[in-house]
C-alpha positions in Angstrom: 34.7 124.9 123.5 35.0 121.1 122.9 35.5 117.8 124.7 37.2 116.2 121.6 40.3 117.2 119.6 38.6 116.1 116.4 35.5 118.4 116.6 36.7 121.8 117.6 33.3 123.5 117.1 31.1 121.5 119.5 29.9 124.5 121.5 30.2 128.3 120.9 30.2 130.8 123.7 27.3 133.2 123.8 28.0 136.8 123.1 29.0 138.1 126.6 31.2 141.0 127.6 33.1 140.5 130.8 34.6 143.3 132.8 38.0 143.2 134.6 38.3 140.4 137.2 34.9 139.0 136.0 34.3 135.2 135.5 31.9 133.3 133.4 30.6 129.9 134.6 29.9 127.4 131.9 28.2 124.1 132.7 29.1 121.0 130.8 26.5 118.5 131.7 24.6 115.7 130.0 21.3 116.5 131.8 19.5 118.2 128.9 19.8 121.8 130.0 19.4 124.2 127.2 20.3 127.6 128.7 23.0 129.7 126.9 25.7 129.0 129.5 25.4 125.2 129.3 27.6 123.5 126.7 26.1 121.0 124.3 28.3 118.3 125.7 29.0 116.8 129.1 32.4 116.1 130.8 33.1 112.8 132.5 33.8 112.6 136.2 36.4 110.0 135.2 38.6 112.6 133.5 38.6 113.9 130.0 39.9 116.4 127.5 38.5 119.9 127.3 39.7 122.6 124.8 39.1 126.3 124.4 39.0 127.1 120.7 39.2 130.5 119.1 36.2 131.9 117.1 37.9 130.6 113.8 36.9 127.1 114.9 40.5 125.8 114.4 43.0 127.5 116.7 43.2 126.0 120.2 43.6 128.7 122.8 44.0 126.4 125.7 43.5 122.7 126.5 43.8 120.3 129.4 43.3 116.6 130.1 41.8 116.7 133.5 42.1 113.7 135.9 39.3 111.8 137.5 37.2 114.1 139.7 36.6 113.7 143.4 33.8 115.2 145.6 34.2 118.7 146.8 37.5 119.3 144.9 37.6 121.4 141.8 40.3 121.2 139.0 41.6 124.1 136.9 44.4 126.4 136.1 46.2 127.8 139.2 47.2 131.4 139.6 50.6 130.5 140.8 51.9 128.2 137.9 51.2 129.2 134.3 50.2 126.3 132.1 49.9 123.8 135.0 46.5 122.5 136.2 45.8 122.2 139.9 43.3 120.8 142.3 41.5 123.2 144.6 40.3 122.2 148.1 37.5 124.7 148.0 35.5 125.0 144.7 34.9 128.6 143.9 32.5 128.9 140.9 32.5 132.4 139.7 35.5 133.4 141.7 39.3 133.3 141.4 41.0 129.9 142.1 43.3 130.8 145.0 43.7 127.9 147.4 45.5 125.4 145.4 47.5 122.3 146.2 49.8 120.3 144.0 48.3 117.5 141.9 
């Protein structure tokens, strides 16, 4: 996972096996956390690029340029429109995004 198109190997997912309908919450923060589920980079509340890169360190699996963030609203991929990001009125960390509204 990365926050820059130039360096696609900024952070590697820990070895985790997820079952069906399971979710993995990764924190991207600049607060110095060092646990395995915290990326080594932070994401800006002003909007930024984030990319999901395959284990080969080159192939981009998915990427978005998310907009400036607002309090109590999350941003992600909606279940209703493939390839389009959405804002969600109710943040649901660790759960399915299902109450979307158009950006």
